N, CA, C and O atoms as a MOPAC input file, in Angstrom:
PM7 MOZYME 1SCF
protein

 N     90.29200 1    91.05200 1   111.47600 1
 C     90.77400 1    91.37500 1   110.14700 1
 C     90.41500 1    90.25400 1   109.18300 1
 O     90.35900 1    89.08700 1   109.57000 1
 N     90.17600 1    90.60800 1   107.94200 1
 C     89.85200 1    89.64300 1   106.89600 1
 C     91.13300 1    89.29800 1   106.15100 1
 O     91.66900 1    90.12300 1   105.41100 1
 N     91.61700 1    88.09300 1   106.34600 1
 C     92.83400 1    87.64400 1   105.67300 1
 C     92.45300 1    86.84600 1   104.43800 1
 O     91.61100 1    85.94900 1   104.49900 1
 N     93.08400 1    87.18300 1   103.31100 1
 C     92.86700 1    86.37300 1   102.12000 1
 C     94.16700 1    86.24600 1   101.34200 1
 O     95.08400 1    87.05500 1   101.48200 1
 N     94.21800 1    85.20700 1   100.51900 1
 C     95.40400 1    84.89500 1    99.73100 1
 C     94.95900 1    84.47200 1    98.34100 1
 O     94.01200 1    83.70100 1    98.18600 1
 N     95.65000 1    84.98200 1    97.33900 1
 C     95.38500 1    84.60800 1    95.95100 1
 C     96.71800 1    84.21700 1    95.34400 1
 O     97.72300 1    84.90000 1    95.54300 1
 N     96.72800 1    83.12300 1    94.60900 1
 C     97.94900 1    82.66900 1    93.95000 1
 C     97.62700 1    82.41200 1    92.48700 1
 O     96.63300 1    81.76300 1    92.16300 1
 N     98.48000 1    82.93000 1    91.60700 1
 C     98.27100 1    82.76200 1    90.17300 1
 C     99.58600 1    82.41000 1    89.48900 1
 O    100.62100 1    83.00000 1    89.80100 1
 N     99.55800 1    81.45000 1    88.55300 1
 C    100.74800 1    81.22000 1    87.73000 1
 C    100.86200 1    82.36300 1    86.72300 1
 O     99.85800 1    82.96000 1    86.33400 1
 N    102.07900 1    82.65700 1    86.31200 1
 C    102.31500 1    83.68900 1    85.30400 1
 C    103.15600 1    83.09800 1    84.18300 1
 O    104.12100 1    82.38000 1    84.44500 1
 N    102.80000 1    83.39200 1    82.94100 1
 C    103.60400 1    82.89300 1    81.82900 1
 C    104.90500 1    83.67800 1    81.65000 1
 O    105.71400 1    83.35400 1    80.78100 1
 N    105.10300 1    84.70000 1    82.46700 1
 C    106.24100 1    85.60900 1    82.33500 1
 C    107.34800 1    85.27600 1    83.33000 1
 O    107.12400 1    84.57000 1    84.31300 1
 N    108.52800 1    85.78700 1    83.06500 1
 C    109.63900 1    85.64600 1    84.00300 1
 C    109.28500 1    86.35300 1    85.31400 1
 O    108.35900 1    87.16400 1    85.36200 1
 N    110.01900 1    86.04200 1    86.35600 1
 C    109.78700 1    86.69200 1    87.65100 1
 C    109.97200 1    88.20500 1    87.52800 1
 O    109.18900 1    88.96600 1    88.09700 1
 N    110.98900 1    88.65000 1    86.79800 1
 C    111.22300 1    90.09000 1    86.63400 1
 C    110.05200 1    90.77000 1    85.93800 1
 O    109.61800 1    91.84400 1    86.35500 1
 N    109.54000 1    90.14800 1    84.87600 1
 C    108.42300 1    90.74000 1    84.13200 1
 C    107.14500 1    90.72600 1    84.96100 1
 O    106.38700 1    91.69600 1    84.94900 1
 N    106.90200 1    89.64100 1    85.67600 1
 C    105.72400 1    89.57700 1    86.54200 1
 C    105.79700 1    90.65800 1    87.61000 1
 O    104.80400 1    91.33700 1    87.87200 1
 N    106.96100 1    90.82400 1    88.22700 1
 C    107.16800 1    91.86600 1    89.24000 1
 C    106.86900 1    93.24200 1    88.64700 1
 O    106.16600 1    94.05000 1    89.25500 1
 N    107.40300 1    93.49700 1    87.47200 1
 C    107.21300 1    94.80100 1    86.82700 1
 C    105.72800 1    95.06700 1    86.58900 1
 O    105.24000 1    96.16800 1    86.84200 1
 N    105.02300 1    94.06400 1    86.10800 1
 C    103.59600 1    94.23100 1    85.84200 1
 C    102.80000 1    94.48500 1    87.12100 1
 O    101.92500 1    95.35100 1    87.15200 1
 N    103.10300 1    93.73100 1    88.17000 1
 C    102.32600 1    93.82900 1    89.40900 1
 C    102.62600 1    95.07900 1    90.21000 1
 O    101.84000 1    95.46300 1    91.07700 1
 N    103.74600 1    95.71700 1    89.93500 1
 C    104.10300 1    96.92700 1    90.69400 1
 C    103.98500 1    98.19400 1    89.85500 1
 O    104.54300 1    99.23000 1    90.21500 1
 N    103.26900 1    98.11800 1    88.75100 1
 C    102.88100 1    99.32100 1    88.02700 1
 C    101.54800 1    99.75900 1    88.61600 1
 O    100.48200 1    99.43000 1    88.09500 1
 N    101.62700 1   100.50100 1    89.70300 1
 C    100.48100 1   100.79700 1    90.55000 1
 C     99.31900 1   101.42300 1    89.80700 1
 O     98.16800 1   101.06800 1    90.06400 1
 N     99.58300 1   102.34300 1    88.89600 1
 C     98.51000 1   103.03200 1    88.20100 1
 C     97.61800 1   102.04900 1    87.42900 1
 O     96.42600 1   102.30400 1    87.25900 1
 N     98.17500 1   100.94800 1    86.97000 1
 C     97.39400 1    99.96800 1    86.20400 1
 C     96.40900 1    99.19100 1    87.08600 1
 O     95.44000 1    98.63400 1    86.57100 1
 N     96.63500 1    99.14500 1    88.38900 1
 C     95.72300 1    98.42000 1    89.28200 1
 C     94.30900 1    98.97500 1    89.18100 1
 O     93.33700 1    98.22000 1    89.20600 1
 N     94.19500 1   100.29200 1    89.06700 1
 C     92.88200 1   100.92000 1    89.00900 1
 C     92.06200 1   100.51700 1    87.80000 1
 O     90.83900 1   100.66200 1    87.80900 1
 N     92.70700 1   100.01400 1    86.76200 1
 C     91.98600 1    99.56900 1    85.56200 1
 C     91.11000 1    98.35100 1    85.83500 1
 O     90.20000 1    98.05600 1    85.06100 1
 N     91.37800 1    97.65200 1    86.91900 1
 C     90.68000 1    96.39500 1    87.19700 1
 C     89.81200 1    96.44300 1    88.44900 1
 O     89.20100 1    95.43900 1    88.81400 1
 N     89.75000 1    97.59600 1    89.11000 1
 C     88.91800 1    97.74200 1    90.30200 1
 C     87.85100 1    98.79100 1    89.98200 1
 O     88.18600 1    99.93900 1    89.68800 1
 N     86.57300 1    98.41100 1    90.03500 1
 C     85.51500 1    99.36000 1    89.68700 1
 C     85.59000 1   100.65200 1    90.50000 1
 O     85.84800 1   100.63700 1    91.70300 1
 N     85.36100 1   101.75300 1    89.81700 1
 C     85.29700 1   103.09200 1    90.42100 1
 C     86.57600 1   103.47600 1    91.16100 1
 O     86.52400 1   104.23600 1    92.12800 1
 N     87.72100 1   102.96100 1    90.71700 1
 C     88.97100 1   103.22000 1    91.42600 1
 C     90.07000 1   103.72100 1    90.49700 1
 O     90.08900 1   103.43700 1    89.29900 1
 N     90.97200 1   104.46800 1    91.09000 1
 C     92.20000 1   104.87900 1    90.41400 1
 C     93.32300 1   104.72400 1    91.43300 1
 O     93.09400 1   104.79700 1    92.64000 1
 N     94.52400 1   104.51200 1    90.93800 1
 C     95.66500 1   104.30300 1    91.81900 1
 C     96.80500 1   105.18800 1    91.32400 1
 O     97.04700 1   105.28700 1    90.12100 1
 N     97.49300 1   105.82000 1    92.24800 1
 C     98.61000 1   106.69300 1    91.89000 1
 C     99.74300 1   106.51300 1    92.88400 1
 O     99.52500 1   106.18000 1    94.04900 1
 N    100.95200 1   106.73900 1    92.40300 1
 C    102.12800 1   106.76200 1    93.27200 1
 C    102.31000 1   108.20900 1    93.68700 1
 O    102.53900 1   109.07400 1    92.84200 1
 N    102.21200 1   108.47900 1    94.97300 1
 C    102.28800 1   109.85100 1    95.47900 1
 C    103.74100 1   110.31200 1    95.62400 1
 O    104.00400 1   111.51100 1    95.71500 1
 N    104.67500 1   109.37700 1    95.64600 1
 C    106.08700 1   109.70400 1    95.85800 1
 C    106.79000 1   109.91300 1    94.51900 1
 O    106.36200 1   109.38600 1    93.49200 1
 N    107.86700 1   110.68300 1    94.54300 1
 C    108.69400 1   110.91700 1    93.35400 1
 C    109.59300 1   109.71500 1    93.10100 1
 O    109.95900 1   108.99300 1    94.02900 1
 N    109.94600 1   109.50700 1    91.82500 1
 C    110.91800 1   108.47500 1    91.46800 1
 C    110.34000 1   107.08200 1    91.48800 1
 O    109.13000 1   106.90400 1    91.63200 1
 N    111.21000 1   106.08200 1    91.34400 1
 C    110.74300 1   104.69600 1    91.32500 1
 C    110.27900 1   104.25100 1    92.71700 1
 O    110.65200 1   104.83900 1    93.73100 1
 N    109.46500 1   103.20700 1    92.73500 1
 C    108.97900 1   102.66800 1    94.00500 1
 C    110.14400 1   102.17300 1    94.84100 1
 O    111.08100 1   101.56300 1    94.32400 1
 N    110.07700 1   102.44200 1    96.14400 1
 C    111.10300 1   102.02200 1    97.10700 1
 C    110.45700 1   102.05800 1    98.49600 1
 O    109.31700 1   102.49800 1    98.64800 1
 N    111.19100 1   101.59600 1    99.49600 1
 C    110.69300 1   101.70000 1   100.86900 1
 C    110.42600 1   103.18000 1   101.15600 1
 O    111.26700 1   104.03800 1   100.88900 1
 N    109.25900 1   103.45600 1   101.69700 1
 C    108.85500 1   104.83100 1   101.98100 1
 C    107.93300 1   105.42200 1   100.92600 1
 O    107.28000 1   106.43400 1   101.18000 1
 N    107.86500 1   104.80700 1    99.74000 1
 C    106.93900 1   105.29100 1    98.70600 1
 C    105.50500 1   105.14800 1    99.20500 1
 O    105.19400 1   104.24800 1    99.98600 1
 N    104.64100 1   106.04200 1    98.74500 1
 C    103.23400 1   105.99200 1    99.12600 1
 C    102.37900 1   105.79300 1    97.87000 1
 O    102.45500 1   106.56400 1    96.91300 1
 N    101.57500 1   104.74500 1    97.90500 1
 C    100.64500 1   104.40700 1    96.83000 1
 C     99.25100 1   104.72700 1    97.35900 1
 O     98.90000 1   104.33400 1    98.47200 1
 N     98.45100 1   105.44400 1    96.55700 1
 C     97.12100 1   105.82200 1    97.01100 1
 C     96.07000 1   105.30400 1    96.03600 1
 O     96.08400 1   105.63500 1    94.85100 1
 N     95.16900 1   104.49500 1    96.55200 1
 C     94.02000 1   104.03500 1    95.77400 1
 C     92.84000 1   104.91600 1    96.16300 1
 O     92.55700 1   105.09800 1    97.34700 1
 N     92.15700 1   105.45700 1    95.17100 1
 C     90.96000 1   106.26000 1    95.42500 1
 C     89.77300 1   105.53100 1    94.82800 1
 O     89.77200 1   105.18000 1    93.64800 1
 N     88.75900 1   105.30600 1    95.65600 1
 C     87.54500 1   104.62800 1    95.22600 1
 C     86.36800 1   105.55900 1    95.42100 1
 O     86.20400 1   106.14200 1    96.49300 1
 N     85.55300 1   105.70300 1    94.40000 1
 C     84.37300 1   106.54600 1    94.50100 1
 C     84.07800 1   107.25900 1    93.20400 1
 O     84.72500 1   107.03500 1    92.18000 1
 N     83.07100 1   108.13500 1    93.27500 1
 C     82.67500 1   108.95600 1    92.12700 1
 C     82.63100 1   110.40600 1    92.56400 1
 O     81.93800 1   110.75900 1    93.51900 1
 N     83.37500 1   111.24300 1    91.85900 1
 C     83.37900 1   112.66400 1    92.19800 1
 C     83.86900 1   112.88700 1    93.61300 1
 O     84.91800 1   112.37900 1    94.00900 1
 N     83.09900 1   113.64900 1    94.37000 1
 C     83.48900 1   113.94800 1    95.75500 1
 C     83.12600 1   112.83700 1    96.73000 1
 O     83.58900 1   112.83000 1    97.87100 1
 N     82.30400 1   111.90300 1    96.28300 1
 C     81.88800 1   110.80800 1    97.15700 1
 C     82.86600 1   109.65600 1    96.97000 1
 O     82.96200 1   109.08200 1    95.88500 1
 N     83.58300 1   109.32500 1    98.02600 1
 C     84.54800 1   108.24500 1    97.95000 1
 C     85.54800 1   108.34700 1    99.08900 1
 O     85.36100 1   109.10300 1   100.04200 1
 N     86.60800 1   107.57200 1    98.96700 1
 C     87.63600 1   107.58800 1   100.00200 1
 C     88.97100 1   107.21200 1    99.39100 1
 O     89.03800 1   106.60600 1    98.32100 1
 N     90.03200 1   107.58100 1   100.09000 1
 C     91.38300 1   107.22100 1    99.68900 1
 C     91.91300 1   106.12600 1   100.60300 1
 O     91.60500 1   106.07900 1   101.79400 1
 N     92.71400 1   105.25100 1   100.01500 1
 C     93.37200 1   104.16300 1   100.74100 1
 C     94.88200 1   104.34100 1   100.54300 1
 O     95.46700 1   103.71600 1    99.65800 1
 N     95.51600 1   105.19700 1   101.36900 1
 C     96.96700 1   105.37900 1   101.22800 1
 C     97.71700 1   104.19300 1   101.82500 1
 O     97.37600 1   103.70000 1   102.90100 1
 N     98.74600 1   103.74600 1   101.10600 1
 C     99.54600 1   102.60100 1   101.54100 1
 C    101.02300 1   102.96700 1   101.41800 1
 O    101.45700 1   103.49600 1   100.39500 1
 N    101.77900 1   102.68400 1   102.45600 1
 C    103.22000 1   102.94900 1   102.43800 1
 C    103.97600 1   101.65400 1   102.16200 1
 O    103.70500 1   100.62100 1   102.77400 1
 N    104.92600 1   101.72400 1   101.23500 1
 C    105.77800 1   100.57600 1   100.95200 1
 C    106.77200 1   100.44900 1   102.10700 1
 O    107.60500 1   101.33100 1   102.31400 1
 N    106.68200 1    99.35700 1   102.85300 1
 C    107.58000 1    99.15100 1   103.99600 1
 C    108.61700 1    98.06800 1   103.72300 1
 O    109.57700 1    97.90000 1   104.47600 1
 N    108.40400 1    97.33500 1   102.62800 1
 C    109.39100 1    96.33800 1   102.21200 1
 C    109.38400 1    96.29100 1   100.69400 1
 O    108.32400 1    96.17400 1   100.07800 1
 N    110.55300 1    96.38200 1   100.09300 1
 C    110.68000 1    96.42000 1    98.63100 1
 C    111.89900 1    95.60600 1    98.25300 1
 O    113.03200 1    96.08100 1    98.34100 1
 N    111.65800 1    94.37900 1    97.83400 1
 C    112.73700 1    93.47300 1    97.46500 1
 C    112.38600 1    92.80900 1    96.13900 1
 O    111.79100 1    91.73100 1    96.13300 1
 N    112.74500 1    93.43600 1    95.00200 1
 C    112.47000 1    92.81100 1    93.70700 1
 C    113.15200 1    91.45000 1    93.60600 1
 O    114.15600 1    91.21600 1    94.27900 1
 N    112.62100 1    90.54400 1    92.77400 1
 C    113.27200 1    89.24000 1    92.60700 1
 C    114.69600 1    89.43300 1    92.09200 1
 O    114.96400 1    90.31600 1    91.27700 1
 N    115.59600 1    88.59500 1    92.58000 1
 C    116.99800 1    88.75700 1    92.19300 1
 C    117.73700 1    87.43700 1    92.35100 1
 O    117.77200 1    86.86000 1    93.43700 1
 N    118.32300 1    86.96800 1    91.26600 1
 C    119.16000 1    85.77500 1    91.32300 1
 C    118.48800 1    84.55600 1    91.91400 1
 O    119.11800 1    83.81700 1    92.67000 1
 N    117.23300 1    84.32500 1    91.59400 1
 C    116.52000 1    83.16900 1    92.12200 1
 C    115.80300 1    83.43700 1    93.43200 1
 O    114.99500 1    82.61800 1    93.87200 1
 N    116.08600 1    84.58400 1    94.07000 1
 C    115.38400 1    84.95900 1    95.30600 1
 C    114.03700 1    85.56500 1    94.93100 1
 O    113.97300 1    86.40400 1    94.03300 1
 N    112.95400 1    85.15800 1    95.60400 1
 C    111.64200 1    85.71400 1    95.26600 1
 C    111.56400 1    87.19700 1    95.59900 1
 O    112.28300 1    87.69100 1    96.46700 1
 N    110.68500 1    87.89400 1    94.89800 1
 C    110.43200 1    89.29800 1    95.18400 1
 C    109.33000 1    89.43500 1    96.21600 1
 O    108.41100 1    88.61800 1    96.26400 1
 N    109.42300 1    90.47500 1    97.04800 1
 C    108.40300 1    90.73600 1    98.05900 1
 C    108.21700 1    92.23400 1    98.23500 1
 O    109.17100 1    92.97200 1    98.48200 1
 N    106.97100 1    92.66400 1    98.10200 1
 C    106.59100 1    94.04700 1    98.38500 1
 C    105.51200 1    94.00200 1    99.46400 1
 O    104.51600 1    93.29100 1    99.32800 1
 N    105.71800 1    94.76700 1   100.53700 1
 C    104.70400 1    94.85300 1   101.59000 1
 C    104.25200 1    96.29800 1   101.71400 1
 O    105.06400 1    97.21600 1   101.82600 1
 N    102.94500 1    96.47600 1   101.69200 1
 C    102.32800 1    97.79200 1   101.82600 1
 C    101.52100 1    97.81800 1   103.10900 1
 O    100.70800 1    96.92700 1   103.35700 1
 N    101.74300 1    98.83600 1   103.92000 1
 C    100.96300 1    99.02500 1   105.14400 1
 C     99.92400 1   100.10300 1   104.87600 1
 O    100.25600 1   101.18600 1   104.39400 1
 N     98.67800 1    99.80900 1   105.18600 1
 C     97.59500 1   100.76400 1   104.94800 1
 C     97.65500 1   101.85400 1   106.00700 1
 O     97.69700 1   101.56400 1   107.20300 1
 N     97.65900 1   103.11500 1   105.56500 1
 C     97.83400 1   104.25900 1   106.46200 1
 C     96.60900 1   105.16000 1   106.53800 1
 O     96.67200 1   106.25100 1   107.10400 1
 N     95.49500 1   104.70500 1   105.96800 1
 C     94.29300 1   105.52900 1   105.95600 1
 C     93.39700 1   105.28100 1   107.15000 1
 O     93.73300 1   104.51300 1   108.05200 1
 N     92.24900 1   105.94300 1   107.14300 1
 C     91.30300 1   105.79900 1   108.24700 1
 C     90.10300 1   104.93100 1   107.87700 1
 O     89.28200 1   104.62200 1   108.74100 1
 N     89.98600 1   104.53000 1   106.59600 1
 C     88.84400 1   103.72300 1   106.16600 1
 C     89.21900 1   102.25200 1   106.04500 1
 O     88.54800 1   101.39200 1   106.61700 1
 N     90.28300 1   101.95600 1   105.30700 1
 C     90.73200 1   100.58000 1   105.13800 1
 C     91.98900 1   100.38400 1   105.97300 1
 O     92.96600 1   101.11600 1   105.81800 1
 N     91.95900 1    99.40100 1   106.85200 1
 C     93.06900 1    99.12900 1   107.75600 1
 C     93.72000 1    97.81100 1   107.36600 1
 O     93.06500 1    96.94500 1   106.78600 1
 N     95.01700 1    97.64700 1   107.68300 1
 C     95.68100 1    96.37400 1   107.44200 1
 C     96.92900 1    96.51000 1   106.59000 1
 O     97.64400 1    97.51000 1   106.66400 1
 N     97.18000 1    95.49100 1   105.77900 1
 C     98.39300 1    95.43900 1   104.95300 1
 C     98.14300 1    94.54700 1   103.75000 1
 O     97.17100 1    93.79300 1   103.70700 1
 N     99.04600 1    94.64600 1   102.76400 1
 C     99.01500 1    93.77800 1   101.58300 1
 C    100.44400 1    93.40600 1   101.22700 1
 O    101.36600 1    94.20300 1   101.39900 1
 N    100.62000 1    92.18400 1   100.72800 1
 C    101.92400 1    91.73300 1   100.25100 1
 C    101.77400 1    91.14500 1    98.86000 1
 O    100.80700 1    90.44700 1    98.55800 1
 N    102.75200 1    91.44500 1    98.02500 1
 C    102.84400 1    90.85400 1    96.69900 1
 C    104.15800 1    90.09700 1    96.66000 1
 O    105.22100 1    90.66600 1    96.90800 1
 N    104.08200 1    88.80900 1    96.34700 1
 C    105.28300 1    87.97900 1    96.20800 1
 C    105.35200 1    87.45100 1    94.78500 1
 O    104.33000 1    87.13400 1    94.17700 1
 N    106.56300 1    87.36100 1    94.26400 1
 C    106.76800 1    86.78600 1    92.93900 1
 C    107.88400 1    85.76100 1    93.04800 1
 O    108.99700 1    86.07200 1    93.47200 1
 N    107.56500 1    84.53000 1    92.65600 1
 C    108.49800 1    83.40700 1    92.72200 1
 C    108.83600 1    82.95000 1    91.32000 1
 O    107.94400 1    82.79700 1    90.48500 1
 N    110.10800 1    82.73100 1    91.04800 1
 C    110.52200 1    82.17400 1    89.75900 1
 C    110.10100 1    80.71500 1    89.70700 1
 O    110.14100 1    80.00300 1    90.71100 1
 N    109.69700 1    80.28200 1    88.51700 1
 C    109.32100 1    78.89100 1    88.28800 1
 C    109.82500 1    78.53000 1    86.89400 1
 O    109.05800 1    78.49900 1    85.93200 1
 N    111.13000 1    78.25800 1    86.80000 1
 C    111.75900 1    78.05500 1    85.50200 1
 C    111.76200 1    79.37600 1    84.74900 1
 O    112.21000 1    80.39400 1    85.27500 1
 N    111.26100 1    79.35900 1    83.51700 1
 C    111.17600 1    80.59600 1    82.73900 1
 C    109.88100 1    81.34500 1    83.02100 1
 O    109.66500 1    82.44400 1    82.51000 1
 N    109.03800 1    80.75400 1    83.82000 1
 C    107.76900 1    81.37600 1    84.20900 1
 C    107.87500 1    81.83200 1    85.66100 1
 O    108.96300 1    81.84900 1    86.23600 1
 N    106.74300 1    82.20000 1    86.24400 1
 C    106.75600 1    82.60500 1    87.64500 1
 C    105.38600 1    82.36700 1    88.26700 1
 O    104.43600 1    81.95200 1    87.60400 1
 N    105.32200 1    82.64000 1    89.53800 1
 C    104.09400 1    82.48200 1    90.31000 1
 C    103.92800 1    83.74000 1    91.14200 1
 O    104.87400 1    84.20300 1    91.78000 1
 N    102.71700 1    84.29400 1    91.13400 1
 C    102.42200 1    85.50800 1    91.89400 1
 C    101.50500 1    85.16100 1    93.06400 1
 O    100.55400 1    84.39200 1    92.92300 1
 N    101.80900 1    85.74300 1    94.21500 1
 C    100.99300 1    85.55400 1    95.41100 1
 C    100.60100 1    86.93100 1    95.94500 1
 O    101.45200 1    87.79500 1    96.16000 1
 N     99.30800 1    87.11600 1    96.15100 1
 C     98.78100 1    88.34100 1    96.75900 1
 C     98.19700 1    87.92200 1    98.09000 1
 O     97.29300 1    87.08900 1    98.14500 1
 N     98.70800 1    88.49300 1    99.15700 1
 C     98.24600 1    88.18600 1   100.51400 1
 C     97.83600 1    89.51600 1   101.13500 1
 O     98.57400 1    90.49900 1   101.06900 1
 N     96.66100 1    89.53400 1   101.73100 1
 C     96.19700 1    90.79600 1   102.31000 1
 C     95.38200 1    90.53800 1   103.56900 1
 O     94.62100 1    89.57600 1   103.66200 1
 N     95.56700 1    91.41800 1   104.51500 1
 C     94.73900 1    91.42900 1   105.71500 1
 C     94.12500 1    92.81900 1   105.77100 1
 O     94.82200 1    93.81600 1   105.95500 1
 N     92.81500 1    92.86600 1   105.61000 1
 C     92.14800 1    94.16500 1   105.52100 1
 C     90.90400 1    94.18200 1   106.39500 1
 O     90.27600 1    93.15800 1   106.66100 1
 N     90.58600 1    95.37000 1   106.82100 1
 C     89.37000 1    95.57500 1   107.60300 1
 C     88.86300 1    96.96600 1   107.28700 1
 O     89.63700 1    97.92100 1   107.21700 1
 N     87.56700 1    97.07300 1   107.09800 1
 C     86.96400 1    98.37500 1   106.87500 1
 C     86.60800 1    98.92900 1   108.25000 1
 O     85.88300 1    98.30000 1   109.02000 1
 N     87.13000 1   100.11900 1   108.54400 1
 C     86.90400 1   100.74300 1   109.85500 1
 C     85.41200 1   100.87300 1   110.13100 1
 O     84.61700 1   101.14400 1   109.23100 1
 N     85.05900 1   100.67900 1   111.36300 1
 C     83.69800 1   100.83400 1   111.86600 1
 C     82.71200 1    99.76700 1   111.39200 1
 O     81.52500 1    99.84100 1   111.71000 1
 N     83.19100 1    98.77300 1   110.63400 1
 C     82.31100 1    97.65200 1   110.29400 1
 C     82.48500 1    96.57100 1   111.35400 1
 O     83.60100 1    96.34300 1   111.82000 1
 N     81.40600 1    95.90500 1   111.74000 1
 C     81.54200 1    94.84900 1   112.74800 1
 C     82.36000 1    93.67500 1   112.20200 1
 O     82.36000 1    93.40300 1   111.00200 1
 N     83.04800 1    92.99900 1   113.10000 1
 C     83.91300 1    91.87900 1   112.72000 1
 C     83.15200 1    90.74400 1   112.04500 1
 O     83.74800 1    89.93400 1   111.33500 1
 N     81.85300 1    90.67900 1   112.25600 1
 C     81.05900 1    89.64200 1   111.62200 1
 C     81.11300 1    89.78000 1   110.09000 1
 O     80.81000 1    88.82800 1   109.37000 1
 N     81.49400 1    90.95500 1   109.60200 1
 C     81.59900 1    91.17800 1   108.15600 1
 C     82.99600 1    90.88800 1   107.60900 1
 O     83.26100 1    91.14000 1   106.43400 1
 N     83.89300 1    90.36200 1   108.44500 1
 C     85.23900 1    90.01500 1   107.96500 1
 C     85.19300 1    88.95300 1   106.86700 1
 O     85.91900 1    89.06500 1   105.87900 1
 N     84.36400 1    87.93700 1   107.01900 1
 C     84.30100 1    86.87200 1   106.00300 1
 C     83.81900 1    87.40600 1   104.65700 1
 O     84.43400 1    87.09000 1   103.63900 1
 N     82.73700 1    88.20700 1   104.60000 1
 C     82.34800 1    88.78000 1   103.30400 1
 C     83.40700 1    89.74600 1   102.74900 1
 O     83.56700 1    89.86000 1   101.53400 1
 N     84.11800 1    90.43300 1   103.63400 1
 C     85.19400 1    91.32400 1   103.18500 1
 C     86.31200 1    90.51600 1   102.53400 1
 O     86.83100 1    90.91000 1   101.48900 1
 N     86.68700 1    89.39300 1   103.13900 1
 C     87.72400 1    88.52600 1   102.55800 1
 C     87.26100 1    87.96200 1   101.22000 1
 O     88.05000 1    87.89500 1   100.27800 1
 N     86.00000 1    87.55700 1   101.11900 1
 C     85.45800 1    87.04300 1    99.86600 1
 C     85.54500 1    88.11300 1    98.77300 1
 O     85.98300 1    87.83500 1    97.65700 1
 N     85.12500 1    89.33800 1    99.10300 1
 C     85.17200 1    90.43100 1    98.12700 1
 C     86.62100 1    90.74300 1    97.74600 1
 O     86.90300 1    91.01400 1    96.57900 1
 N     87.53700 1    90.71000 1    98.70900 1
 C     88.95200 1    90.95100 1    98.42200 1
 C     89.51700 1    89.91700 1    97.46000 1
 O     90.23300 1    90.26500 1    96.52200 1
 N     89.20000 1    88.65200 1    97.68700 1
 C     89.67000 1    87.60100 1    96.76600 1
 C     89.11700 1    87.82200 1    95.36100 1
 O     89.83200 1    87.65800 1    94.37400 1
 N     87.85600 1    88.19100 1    95.27800 1
 C     87.22900 1    88.42800 1    93.97700 1
 C     87.87600 1    89.61300 1    93.26200 1
 O     88.26600 1    89.49700 1    92.10000 1
 N     87.99100 1    90.73800 1    93.93900 1
 C     88.52800 1    91.95700 1    93.32500 1
 C     89.99800 1    91.79600 1    92.97000 1
 O     90.39700 1    92.08600 1    91.84300 1
 N     90.81300 1    91.33300 1    93.92500 1
 C     92.24600 1    91.28600 1    93.66000 1
 C     92.64500 1    90.08500 1    92.80700 1
 O     93.72100 1    90.07900 1    92.20900 1
 N     91.78300 1    89.06700 1    92.74700 1
 C     91.98300 1    88.00900 1    91.76300 1
 C     91.84100 1    88.58100 1    90.35800 1
 O     92.58800 1    88.21800 1    89.45000 1
 N     90.88600 1    89.47000 1    90.19300 1
 C     90.69400 1    90.15600 1    88.90300 1
 C     91.89100 1    91.04700 1    88.57800 1
 O     92.34100 1    91.09300 1    87.43300 1
 N     92.40700 1    91.75200 1    89.58200 1
 C     93.58500 1    92.60500 1    89.37100 1
 C     94.76700 1    91.75400 1    88.90300 1
 O     95.41300 1    92.08000 1    87.90800 1
 N     95.04700 1    90.66700 1    89.61800 1
 C     96.16200 1    89.79800 1    89.22900 1
 C     95.98700 1    89.25600 1    87.81200 1
 O     96.90300 1    89.32500 1    86.99400 1
 N     94.82000 1    88.72400 1    87.53700 1
 C     94.56500 1    88.16200 1    86.20700 1
 C     94.75300 1    89.23600 1    85.13300 1
 O     95.39400 1    88.99500 1    84.11000 1
 N     94.19800 1    90.40500 1    85.37100 1
 C     94.31300 1    91.48100 1    84.38600 1
 C     95.73600 1    91.93300 1    84.16200 1
 O     96.16300 1    92.09900 1    83.02000 1
 N     96.47200 1    92.13100 1    85.22600 1
 C     97.85300 1    92.60800 1    85.08700 1
 C     98.74400 1    91.57200 1    84.42700 1
 O     99.68400 1    91.92800 1    83.71700 1
 N     98.46500 1    90.30300 1    84.64900 1
 C     99.31000 1    89.25000 1    84.08000 1
 C     98.91000 1    88.87400 1    82.64500 1
 O     99.75400 1    88.42700 1    81.86900 1
 N     97.64700 1    89.05100 1    82.29300 1
 C     97.17200 1    88.59500 1    80.98500 1
 C     96.90600 1    89.72800 1    79.99900 1
 O     97.28200 1    89.62000 1    78.83200 1
 N     96.27800 1    90.79000 1    80.43100 1
 C     95.84400 1    91.86800 1    79.54500 1
 C     96.91400 1    92.93400 1    79.46000 1
 O     96.85100 1    93.95400 1    80.14700 1
 N     97.86900 1    92.69600 1    78.63600 1
 C     98.99600 1    93.60600 1    78.56500 1
 C     99.05800 1    94.23500 1    77.20200 1
 O     98.85700 1    93.56600 1    76.18800 1
 N     99.33700 1    95.52000 1    77.17200 1
 C     99.39900 1    96.23500 1    75.90500 1
 C    100.78700 1    96.78200 1    75.63200 1
 O    100.94700 1    97.83000 1    75.00600 1
 N    101.78000 1    96.06400 1    76.10700 1
 C    103.16800 1    96.43200 1    75.80600 1
 C    103.77700 1    97.39500 1    76.79100 1
 O    103.09300 1    97.85200 1    77.70600 1
 N    105.07800 1    97.72400 1    76.62700 1
 C    105.76300 1    98.64900 1    77.52300 1
 C    105.02600 1    99.99400 1    77.55200 1
 O    104.53200 1   100.46900 1    76.53000 1
 N    104.96600 1   100.57500 1    78.70800 1
 C    104.27200 1   101.83000 1    78.85000 1
 C    102.81600 1   101.65700 1    79.23700 1
 O    102.14300 1   102.62200 1    79.59900 1
 N    102.32900 1   100.42600 1    79.15900 1
 C    100.99600 1   100.11700 1    79.67100 1
 C     99.87600 1   100.54100 1    78.76600 1
 O     99.83100 1   100.16000 1    77.59600 1
 N     98.96700 1   101.33400 1    79.30500 1
 C     97.72400 1   101.67300 1    78.66700 1
 C     97.96200 1   102.28200 1    77.31800 1
 O     97.00900 1   102.63600 1    76.62400 1

């Protein structure tokens, strides 16, 4: 598996950073040829399913992820969301952590991913690509904001 970690400071409170990073549909704005949707009804919680679709038209694949841990930041306790990948193309898990840092916060994205049927020798390039792509997602969600309601 390709393990990678990205850490970014946020000028926002832990609550605001958490809110931005868990607006799943906005993730697709920063990943080429991708869209992201929450397949479950209501607010995100344990058991919710987030689906990232990458591709053009009929050519592409879905990356369904189940929320298995959902602990928003609360009273100085960091927030943690863990998603387990449930698809047949991308295997592994992802975690988003948000730590308070005074009136600001710090975001950590940790992921272990593997593309099915690719040889393990490609784990290092996969981790490099993951850091590049999800570093862009973090930066975009934390910096490029257009107010409540998003887009």
